[in-house]
N, C-alpha and C positions, 0 to 999 in steps of 0.2 A: 685643572679647574674646568676646562672645556669638556673633559670626559665626564666629570661629575654632573655638569649641567645637562649634557646629553642624556645621561642615565636618568636624571630626575625627570626630564621631558618624556622619556619612554615610559617611566613608571606612572607619570601623571595621566597619560593617555590610555593606560592599560585598564581593562575592565576586570574587576575581581568580584566574584560571588554575587552576581545580580540575579534577580528573578526574571525569568523569560516567559512572558505570556505568549502562548503559541496556539494558533487555530488548528483544530482537528475536525474531521468529519464526525457526525453524531454517533454513528455506530458502524464499524467495519470489522466484525469478528474475522479472524483472531487478532487483527492488528490494533483494534481500538475498542475498548469497553468503557464508555463514559461513566457508568454507574459506579465503577470501582477504580477509575483512573488507571486502568491496566491494559494489557495487550502488547503484542510484539513491538509495534511501532512506538508506543508510548514508553515502554521500558528501554528500548534501544536509545531513543532520543534523550530520555531523562538521565540515563546512566552516562551517556556520552557528554552531556552538559555538566553533569556532576563531577566529571573527571578533573575539571579545573574550577570547581566550587560553585557552579551556577545551579539554580533551582528551577525546574520546569513547572510552569503553571498552565495546565491545559485549559483551553476554552473551546467549547463545542458549538459547531454551526452545521447547517445543512451543507453537504459536500460542495455544492456549487458556490456557496458563499464564502468558502475558505479564502480564496485569493482576494475577494472583495473586502473581507475583514482586515487583511493586510494593507490593501491599498487605502482604506479609510483610516488607517492607523489605530484601529481598535486593539491590535495585538502587536507584539514585537517580532513575531515570527509566524510561519505557516508551514504545515506539513508538506504542501505542494502548491504549485502555481496553476495546476490543471491546464497546462498548455498556454497560459497567458504569461508573456514575458514581463516580469515585474521589475526588471533592472531600472527602468526609468522612474519607478516609484521608490527607489532607495533600497532595493533588495540585493543582498549578497547571497549567492547560491552556495549551499553546502554540498558535501558528498552525499550520495544516496544512502538513506538510513535503512530502507527496506526495498525489496524488488517485487513488483507485481508482474507475474508471468501468466498471461492468459493463454489457455489451451482449450482445445475441443476434447470433450470426454465422452466416451461411450462404454457400454458394458462389454467386458472382454469376450463373453461367450457369443456375442452377436457377430464377432469377426468383421466389424465394419472398418473399412480402410478410407481414410480421409487425407488426401495430399493436395487437393486443389478444390476451388469453390464448387465445381461441377459435381464433386462427390457428395455434396449435401442435398442434391436433387432427390426429392421424395422423402427426405428425412425430417422429422419434427425436431425443432431446435428451441431450447429455452436458454435464456441468457439474463445477465444483469441489465438493469435499465441503462439505456443510452449506448449499448454496444453496437447497434446498427449504425450509429453516426461515426463510430470509430473504425468499423470494419465493413463498409458498404459493399466492397467487391465480393465479400464472402456471404453477406446476409441479405442483400436486396432481393435477389432472386428467390430466396427462401420465403421472404415476406410476401412477395407477389404471389407465390403459390399458396399462401395462407398457412404456412407451416412454421412461422416464426412467432415466438412469444417471449415477453420479458416479465420479470418478477423482481420486486425490490427486496424480498426476503430470500436470500440465497440458500437458506436451509431447505426451502421448497425444491430447489434444483436437485439436490441429492435424493430426496424422498421420491420425487416424481420419476427420476431416472431409474431408480431401483425398482419401481413398481411398473415400469414399462409405459408410462404415460408419454414420455418423450424418448427420442432416439439419441439425441446429442445435447450435452450441456456445454455452454461456453462460460468459463469461469477462470479466475485466478486459481492456480493449482493448490496453493496453500489454504485459501479460503475453502475450496471444495474439500480438501483433506480434513480440515478442522471440523466441518459439519458432518463428514462421513464418520469421523471418530465419535462425534456426539450421537449419531444415529446408531452406531455399533454398540455404544454403552447402553442405549435405550432398548434396543431390540436384540442384542446379542450377536448379530452377524450382519454382514453386508456382502453384496456381490462384488467380485473383482472388476476393476475398471481398466480401461486403456486410454492413454493420453495421446493426442495428436497435436504436435506443434504446428502452428500455421503463421506465426509472426515472429519477427526478430526483436529481442529485448534491447532497448536502448536505455541504459541506466540514467541518462540525462533527462528522460521523459518524466522522471518522478524524483525530484530533489527538494529538500526543505529550503526555505528562504529565511533570512535573518535581516533585521534592520541594522544590526551592528556587525561591522567587519570583524571586530575582535571576538565577539561571541561566536560568529561563524567559524573563525579559525580555531577557537577552543573546542567547539563541537567536532570539527574535523579531526582534531588531535585525539579527542576522547573516543570517537568512532574507530579510529585506527587502533587505539589501545584495546578496545573491546574485541576486535577481530584478532589481534595478535595474541591475546590471552585466552581465547576460546570462549569468552563470555558471550560474544555475539551469537554463536551457534547454540550456546546453552539456553539463551532466551527463546530462540526458535523452537528448540526441543521441548521446552516447558509447555508449549501450547500444541505441539504437533506430534507428540509421541504418546503411545498408550500408557 
């Protein structure tokens, strides 16, 4: 009898097939395309949740407001905390759904070597907005020299690098690759590039958060399943292969 009661209590607290309203950034190709509710990150998270019957309901916000939407309880989950610890507001952290890997990118034929901040001296650098706050040791001197620029449309980074307007792009390697493929489709060819790693990836820097521990656990199980079956890589390949 006690076993039956315990089983009933476990089942009564179990979450089955709920809708999960989740905050995402407004537009982060190829990770998030709001117009079509698609992209690497949306598909990975959506399929991981669906593994145990949950349905992802994306809600889009300016990126800086994603954690705020979670804190104000406008959503059940968020794609990231943007460095704000949300545990005290009822967040349960999931495993990383995607990885952002920022690198420095140059044209291969330029034979530029970048291994330390001083190597950027005299080079024109274009980056995504806010990068200087994240990497001041690398970018402050470049900015003081008048050679640092930011642009919110990362497609511009690829075009301007290819045309020699800038010497270095600071970008997530997959975002850059996506826009380089788009440019190749439009113009038929692009110049070879070289990537320079300058920071160490910490997967814990970018993790989804959930208000429900059970939904978080189901997400983690689904994510593990996607990776074990090869589906995870297939989603990446869908957006990043020719």
